[in-house]
C-alpha positions in Angstrom: 79.4 -156.1 26.5 79.4 -159.8 25.5 81.8 -162.0 23.6 80.9 -164.9 21.3 83.4 -167.6 22.2 83.8 -170.7 20.0 86.3 -173.5 19.4 89.0 -172.4 17.1 88.9 -174.4 13.8 91.7 -174.4 11.2 90.2 -173.0 8.0 91.5 -173.2 4.4 94.5 -170.8 4.0 95.7 -168.9 1.0 99.4 -168.6 1.6 101.3 -165.3 1.0 105.0 -165.8 0.3 107.8 -163.2 0.2 111.2 -163.7 -1.5 113.9 -161.1 -0.6 117.3 -161.0 -2.3 119.8 -158.6 -3.8 120.0 -158.4 -7.6 121.0 -161.7 -9.0 119.6 -163.6 -6.1 117.2 -165.7 -8.1 113.9 -164.2 -7.0 112.0 -164.6 -10.3 113.2 -168.1 -11.0 112.5 -169.3 -7.4 109.0 -167.7 -7.5 108.2 -169.6 -10.7 109.5 -172.9 -9.4 107.5 -172.8 -6.2 104.4 -171.5 -7.9 104.6 -174.3 -10.5 104.7 -176.8 -7.6 101.8 -175.1 -6.0 99.8 -175.3 -9.3 100.5 -179.0 -9.6 99.3 -179.6 -6.1 96.3 -177.4 -6.5 95.4 -179.4 -9.7 95.1 -182.6 -7.6 92.8 -180.8 -5.1 90.6 -178.9 -7.7 90.7 -181.7 -10.3 91.3 -179.0 -12.8 94.3 -176.9 -14.0 95.5 -174.1 -11.7 96.5 -170.8 -13.3 99.5 -168.6 -12.5 99.7 -164.9 -13.3 103.0 -163.0 -13.1 103.0 -159.2 -12.8 106.2 -158.2 -14.4 107.9 -154.9 -13.3 111.5 -155.9 -14.1 111.7 -154.9 -17.8 111.6 -158.2 -19.8 112.9 -160.4 -17.0 109.5 -162.0 -16.5 109.7 -163.5 -20.0 113.1 -165.1 -19.5 111.7 -168.4 -18.3 108.6 -168.8 -20.5 110.1 -171.9 -22.2 110.6 -173.6 -18.8 107.3 -172.8 -17.0 103.6 -172.3 -17.9 102.2 -169.0 -16.8 100.5 -165.8 -18.0 102.1 -162.4 -17.7 101.1 -158.8 -17.5 103.5 -155.9 -17.6 103.2 -153.4 -14.8 104.4 -150.0 -16.0 104.7 -146.7 -14.2 103.2 -145.0 -12.3 103.5 -147.7 -9.6 100.8 -146.3 -7.4 99.5 -148.6 -4.6 96.1 -148.5 -6.2 97.5 -150.0 -9.4 98.7 -153.0 -7.4 95.4 -153.3 -5.6 93.7 -153.4 -9.0 96.1 -156.1 -10.0 95.2 -158.3 -7.1 91.5 -157.8 -7.7 91.9 -158.6 -11.4 93.8 -161.8 -10.7 90.9 -162.9 -8.4 88.2 -161.9 -10.8 89.9 -163.7 -13.7 90.1 -167.0 -11.8 93.9 -167.1 -11.2 95.0 -169.4 -8.4 98.5 -167.9 -7.9 99.7 -164.3 -8.4 103.4 -163.5 -8.6 104.3 -159.8 -8.0 107.8 -159.4 -9.4 108.7 -157.1 -7.8 106.7 -155.5 -5.1 109.6 -153.0 -4.5 108.3 -150.8 -7.3 105.1 -150.1 -5.3 107.3 -148.5 -2.7 110.3 -147.0 -4.5 109.5 -147.2 -8.2 108.4 -144.3 -10.4 105.1 -143.1 -9.0 105.4 -145.3 -6.0 105.0 -144.4 -2.3 108.3 -142.6 -1.8 107.7 -140.4 -4.8 104.1 -139.8 -3.7 105.5 -138.7 -0.4 108.0 -136.3 -1.9 105.3 -134.7 -4.1 103.1 -134.3 -1.1 105.9 -132.2 0.6 108.3 -134.8 1.9 107.6 -133.9 5.5 106.9 -136.4 8.3 103.3 -135.4 8.5 102.8 -136.1 4.8 103.0 -139.8 5.5 99.5 -139.5 6.7 98.5 -139.1 3.0 100.6 -142.0 1.8 100.6 -144.7 4.6 96.8 -145.5 4.3 97.3 -146.1 0.5 100.2 -148.5 1.2 98.2 -150.2 4.0 95.4 -150.8 1.6 97.8 -152.6 -0.8 99.0 -154.8 2.1 95.4 -155.6 3.0 94.5 -156.4 -0.6 97.3 -159.1 -0.6 96.4 -160.4 2.9 92.7 -160.7 2.2 92.8 -162.1 -1.3 91.4 -165.6 -1.8 94.4 -166.7 -3.9 98.1 -167.5 -3.3 100.3 -164.4 -3.6 104.1 -164.5 -4.1 105.8 -161.1 -3.8 109.5 -160.7 -4.6 111.4 -157.8 -3.1 114.7 -156.3 -4.1 117.3 -156.5 -1.3 119.1 -153.4 0.0 122.4 -154.2 -1.7 125.5 -153.8 0.5 129.0 -154.7 -0.3 131.5 -156.1 2.2 135.2 -156.9 1.9 136.7 -160.2 3.1 140.3 -161.3 3.2 141.8 -164.8 2.6 145.2 -166.4 2.0 145.9 -168.7 -0.9 148.2 -171.7 -0.8 151.2 -169.5 -1.3 150.4 -167.4 1.7 149.5 -164.4 -0.3 146.6 -162.4 0.9 143.7 -161.7 -1.4 140.8 -159.3 -0.9 137.3 -160.1 -2.2 134.3 -157.9 -2.5 130.9 -159.6 -2.0 127.4 -158.3 -2.3 124.9 -159.2 0.4 121.3 -158.3 1.0 120.3 -156.2 4.0 116.6 -156.1 4.4 114.3 -155.3 1.5 113.5 -152.3 -0.6 110.0 -151.9 0.8 108.5 -150.2 3.8 110.0 -151.5 7.1 108.0 -154.4 8.3 106.5 -155.4 5.0 108.3 -158.7 5.1 106.4 -159.7 8.3 103.1 -159.5 6.5 103.5 -162.9 4.8 102.9 -166.5 5.8 106.5 -167.3 4.8 109.4 -165.0 4.1 112.6 -166.3 2.5 116.0 -164.7 2.3 117.8 -165.7 -0.9 121.6 -165.6 -1.1 123.0 -163.7 -4.1 125.9 -166.0 -4.7 124.2 -169.4 -4.3 120.5 -168.5 -4.8 119.8 -170.7 -1.8 116.9 -169.6 0.5 116.6 -169.6 4.3 113.3 -168.9 6.1 113.2 -165.6 7.9 109.5 -166.0 8.9 107.7 -169.4 8.7 104.1 -169.7 10.0 103.9 -173.1 8.4 106.7 -174.6 10.5 107.7 -176.6 7.5 111.0 -174.9 6.8 112.1 -173.4 10.1 114.6 -176.2 10.9 115.9 -176.8 7.4 119.3 -175.6 6.1 119.5 -173.0 3.3 118.4 -174.7 0.0 117.3 -173.7 -3.4 113.5 -173.4 -3.6 111.9 -176.0 -5.8 108.5 -177.2 -7.0 108.4 -179.5 -4.0 108.5 -176.6 -1.6 105.5 -175.2 -3.4 103.7 -178.5 -3.1 104.4 -178.7 0.7 103.0 -175.2 1.3 99.8 -176.0 -0.5 99.4 -179.4 1.3 99.9 -177.5 4.6 97.4 -174.8 3.6 94.7 -177.3 2.7 95.2 -179.7 5.6 93.9 -179.7 9.1 97.4 -179.2 10.5 101.1 -179.1 9.8 102.7 -182.0 7.9 103.9 -184.6 10.5 107.5 -184.6 11.4 109.5 -187.7 12.4 110.4 -186.4 15.8 109.9 -183.3 17.8 111.2 -183.0 21.3 110.0 -180.8 24.0 113.1 -178.7 23.5 112.4 -178.3 19.9 108.8 -177.2 20.7 110.1 -174.6 23.1 112.6 -173.4 20.6 109.9 -173.1 17.9 107.9 -171.0 20.3 110.9 -168.8 21.0 111.5 -168.1 17.3 107.9 -167.2 16.8 108.2 -164.9 19.8 111.2 -163.2 18.1 109.3 -162.8 14.9 106.3 -161.2 16.7 108.7 -159.0 18.7 110.3 -157.8 15.5 106.9 -157.0 14.0 106.0 -154.9 17.1 109.3 -153.1 17.1 109.1 -152.2 13.4 105.6 -150.8 14.0 106.9 -148.7 16.9 109.5 -147.2 14.6 112.6 -149.4 15.0 114.4 -150.0 11.7 114.5 -153.6 10.4 118.2 -153.3 9.8 118.9 -153.0 13.5 116.8 -156.1 14.2 118.6 -158.1 11.5 122.0 -157.0 13.0 121.0 -158.3 16.5 119.9 -161.7 15.2 122.9 -162.1 12.9 125.4 -161.1 15.7 124.4 -164.2 17.7 123.3 -166.6 14.9 125.5 -165.8 11.8 122.2 -165.7 9.9 119.5 -163.0 9.9 116.7 -165.6 10.1 115.0 -166.2 13.4 114.0 -169.6 12.1 117.7 -170.6 11.8 118.2 -170.2 15.6 119.1 -173.6 17.1 119.7 -172.7 20.7 117.1 -171.6 23.3 119.7 -169.6 25.3 120.7 -167.7 22.1 117.0 -167.1 21.4 116.5 -165.6 24.9 119.6 -163.4 24.5 118.3 -162.0 21.2 114.9 -161.4 22.8 116.6 -159.4 25.6 118.7 -157.3 23.2 115.7 -156.5 21.0 113.8 -155.3 24.0 116.8 -153.3 25.2 117.2 -151.8 21.7 114.0 -149.8 22.1 115.2 -148.5 25.5 118.5 -147.4 24.0 116.8 -145.6 21.1 114.4 -143.9 23.5 117.2 -142.8 25.8 119.1 -141.3 22.8 116.1 -139.2 21.6 
């Protein structure tokens, strides 16, 4: 058996972006802002207009911002079978669109006619996933292999928490807040993208959960803008990452650690570990669920150790 070894060369990349947030987190608006910036940057590269197509599954929400942005739209109605979304990706490519927004991809998983319903109709047993998983995997591959930019939004798994505070008079007040815990998609779906952002429901600010571009991994949570889209396209069409002012050896090591955590999470999800458990470990040590927000190498090493131990604990409990 022989292997053909050659020097690795950075090729043109078609970024795949995921936006996760609970309802009201600003997924649709953020997707339109960054896609508009992408289109503007692509126009300078192509010397012609870049086209955006939005696949709207959220009733009429996709039309809300038609007076602010330039984009085409197609309504995705039930049944939300994976094949319908594969057809959508292929259509966008064939029609010459540069950017496809799937708003939201959660319907392919949990919508009427989506994977969960297909599984139930097949019998609802564990072995019945063998009939559903290949169809979902083909949808993932259609996104990954498409020669266009794809932005997929995902509904967050809404969870409500109670917090207490005291006003100036010393009286205690209780407040209920909605937070996002993972996404309403198959576990691990969020790891399939070039960049995955978590959007806060209250502030609509985004923090990177996964960032293969290294552009956003050390930035604080901010609202996504057209400039973020332009940066992603410049990175995708360059021979490397945009230069940074300084990057110490410690920062390089930390960046490697955060990528190790992301890869470790991907592997654990594939082995059957729930994403929520991984989020909890990261947030316990970092206050945020994003590996890219980790600023301390020791904390990163602790998280890596606990994620590895998590699998052992689960196996021992079975």
